[in-house]
C-alpha positions in Angstrom: -3.9 12.2 71.6 -7.7 12.0 72.0 -9.9 13.7 69.4 -13.4 15.0 69.8 -16.2 13.2 67.9 -16.4 16.1 65.4 -12.7 15.9 64.7 -12.9 12.2 64.4 -15.7 12.3 61.8 -13.8 14.9 59.8 -10.7 12.8 59.8 -12.5 9.7 58.6 -13.5 11.6 55.4 -9.9 12.2 54.5 -7.7 9.8 52.6 -5.5 7.7 54.9 -2.2 9.2 53.7 -3.4 12.7 54.3 -5.1 11.7 57.6 -1.8 10.6 59.0 -0.2 14.0 58.1 -3.1 15.9 59.8 -3.0 13.8 62.9 0.8 14.4 63.2 0.2 18.2 62.8 -2.5 18.2 65.5 -0.4 16.1 67.8 2.6 18.5 67.3 0.4 21.5 68.0 -1.0 19.9 71.2 2.5 19.1 72.4 3.6 22.7 71.9 0.4 24.0 73.7 1.2 21.8 76.7 4.9 23.0 76.8 3.8 26.6 76.6 1.2 26.1 79.3 4.0 25.0 81.7 6.6 27.6 80.9 4.9 30.9 80.0 2.9 33.6 81.8 -0.9 33.8 81.6 -0.7 36.6 79.1 1.6 34.8 76.9 -0.4 31.6 77.2 -3.6 33.5 76.3 -1.9 34.8 73.2 -0.6 31.4 72.3 -4.1 29.9 72.8 -5.5 32.5 70.5 -2.9 31.7 67.9 -3.5 28.0 68.4 -7.2 28.4 67.9 -6.7 30.3 64.7 -4.3 27.6 63.5 -6.9 25.0 64.4 -9.4 26.9 62.3 -7.1 27.0 59.4 -6.4 23.3 59.7 -10.1 22.5 59.7 -10.7 24.8 56.8 -8.0 22.9 54.9 -9.5 19.6 55.9 -12.9 20.8 54.8 -11.5 22.0 51.4 -9.6 18.8 50.9 -12.7 16.7 51.8 -14.8 18.7 49.3 -12.2 18.4 46.7 -12.0 14.6 47.2 -15.8 14.5 47.1 -15.9 16.4 43.8 -13.2 14.2 42.4 -15.1 11.1 43.3 -18.3 12.6 41.8 -16.3 13.5 38.6 -15.0 10.0 38.4 -18.5 8.6 38.6 -19.7 11.1 35.9 -16.8 10.0 33.7 -17.6 6.4 34.3 -21.2 7.0 33.4 -20.2 9.0 30.3 -18.0 6.1 29.2 -20.9 3.6 29.6 -23.1 5.9 27.5 -20.3 6.2 24.9 -19.9 2.4 24.8 -23.6 1.9 24.4 -23.7 4.5 21.6 -20.7 2.7 19.9 -22.6 -0.6 20.1 -25.7 1.0 18.6 -23.8 2.6 15.8 -21.9 -0.6 15.1 -25.1 -2.5 14.8 -26.5 0.2 12.4 -23.3 0.1 10.3 -23.6 -3.6 10.0 -27.1 -3.3 8.7 -26.0 -0.6 6.2 -23.1 -2.8 5.1 -25.4 -5.7 4.5 -27.7 -3.6 2.5 -24.8 -2.1 0.4 -23.4 -5.6 -0.2 -26.9 -6.7 -1.3 -27.1 -3.8 -3.7 -23.6 -4.4 -4.9 -24.3 -8.1 -5.5 -27.5 -7.2 -7.3 -25.7 -4.8 -9.6 -22.9 -7.3 -10.1 -25.2 -10.2 -11.0 -27.1 -8.1 -13.5 -23.8 -7.1 -15.2 -22.6 -10.7 -15.2 -25.9 -12.0 -16.7 -25.6 -9.5 -19.6 -21.9 -10.4 -20.1 -22.7 -14.1 -20.6 -24.9 -13.2 -23.6 -22.9 -10.5 -25.3 -19.2 -11.2 -24.5 -18.8 -14.1 -26.9 -19.5 -11.8 -29.9 -17.3 -9.0 -28.5 -14.4 -11.3 -27.8 -14.6 -12.8 -31.3 -14.7 -9.3 -32.8 -12.0 -7.7 -30.7 -9.6 -10.5 -30.0 -10.4 -13.3 -32.3 -11.5 -15.5 -29.5 -14.1 -18.2 -30.3 -16.0 -19.0 -27.1 -16.5 -22.8 -27.0 -18.4 -23.2 -23.7 -21.1 -21.1 -22.1 -19.8 -18.3 -20.0 -20.8 -18.8 -16.3 -20.1 -18.0 -12.7 -17.8 -20.6 -11.3 -16.0 -21.4 -8.1 -12.3 -22.2 -8.7 -9.8 -23.7 -6.3 -6.4 -22.1 -6.3 -3.2 -22.9 -4.4 -3.4 -24.0 -0.8 -7.1 -24.9 -1.3 -8.2 -21.3 -1.5 -11.6 -21.0 -3.3 -13.0 -17.9 -5.1 -15.9 -17.3 -7.4 -15.1 -16.2 -10.9 -17.7 -13.7 -12.1 -17.0 -14.8 -15.7 -15.6 -18.2 -16.6 -15.4 -20.2 -19.8 -13.2 -21.8 -22.4 -12.4 -20.8 -26.0 -9.9 -21.0 -28.8 -7.7 -18.4 -30.4 -5.7 -19.4 -33.5 -6.3 -23.0 -32.7 -5.0 -22.7 -29.1 -7.3 -23.5 -26.2 -7.6 -20.7 -23.7 -9.5 -20.0 -20.5 -11.7 -16.9 -20.3 -11.7 -15.3 -16.8 -13.4 -12.0 -16.0 -14.5 -9.7 -13.2 -17.6 -7.5 -13.0 -17.3 -4.3 -11.0 -19.1 -1.0 -10.6 -15.8 0.9 -10.6 -12.7 -1.2 -10.3 -9.8 -0.1 -8.1 -6.1 -0.8 -8.6 -6.1 -3.1 -5.5 -9.0 -5.1 -7.0 -7.2 -5.3 -10.4 -4.0 -6.5 -8.7 -5.9 -9.2 -6.8 -7.6 -10.3 -10.0 -4.3 -10.5 -11.8 -2.9 -12.7 -9.0 -5.8 -15.1 -9.5 -5.3 -15.1 -13.3 -1.7 -16.1 -12.9 -2.7 -18.9 -10.4 -5.3 -20.3 -12.8 -2.8 -20.2 -15.7 -0.2 -22.2 -13.6 -2.8 -24.7 -12.4 -4.5 -25.3 -15.8 -1.4 -24.9 -17.9 -3.3 -22.7 -20.4 -3.3 -19.1 -21.4 -6.0 -17.0 -19.6 -7.8 -14.2 -21.5 -8.4 -11.7 -18.6 -11.1 -9.1 -18.9 -13.0 -6.7 -16.7 -16.5 -5.4 -17.2 -17.6 -2.3 -15.3 -20.1 0.5 -15.2 -17.3 3.1 -14.8 -13.6 3.4 -15.6 -11.6 6.4 -14.5 -9.2 7.6 -17.3 -6.1 6.5 -15.2 -7.8 3.1 -14.7 -8.2 2.6 -18.5 -4.5 3.5 -18.9 -3.6 1.1 -16.1 -5.5 -1.8 -17.7 -4.1 -1.2 -21.1 -0.6 -1.2 -19.6 -1.3 -4.6 -18.1 -2.8 -6.1 -21.2 -6.3 -6.6 -19.7 -9.2 -6.2 -22.0 -12.1 -4.2 -20.5 -15.6 -3.3 -21.5 -18.0 -0.6 -20.4 -21.4 -1.8 -19.3 -23.2 0.1 -22.1 -21.2 -2.0 -24.6 -23.3 -5.0 -23.5 -26.6 -3.4 -24.4 
């Protein structure tokens, strides 16, 4: 079957699978037209031709609608792709900003922590002797310690002392407001230091704020804790 240039252009805009269906329909309609032309009267043929023309119009309307729908779909896909690119760029921008904020917060946290540690080194020897009978025999300092499997961590407060003639290690953490997760991690380090050094560890935590349930939790674990204002 030979198509006019107009029909050919329209068919090229349709997806291949749909194009094959349309071509089959058109070919079937053309075959029926030819059969009718050979076997019916002029009046019947004229009526059939009219009906065929109407069917052709309906087919082309359907083609046009399908083509427009396909075009809108392609346009929508392009819009979605562009929206995704904008979203990805925005995520990258926000990620960069969050990284900056994180760095600043860490800087502030470190500044607060170092300030608390510096006060602890000066005041804790007296407090430990008063509250626990611990005589601090070395300066309290920050110190990197090596644990099992070569893991290294920085102890906020480290020193040595004696209690009832027994040599002990003093190990402490300085926090703004400690969490249970941080306390559990600290306790794990305390146990590892005890195993490695073979000495009892006096564990203590200094913080700006302790929630009531945290105070109870620390007491249940036998960890000595001090509020920052006690260091003034």
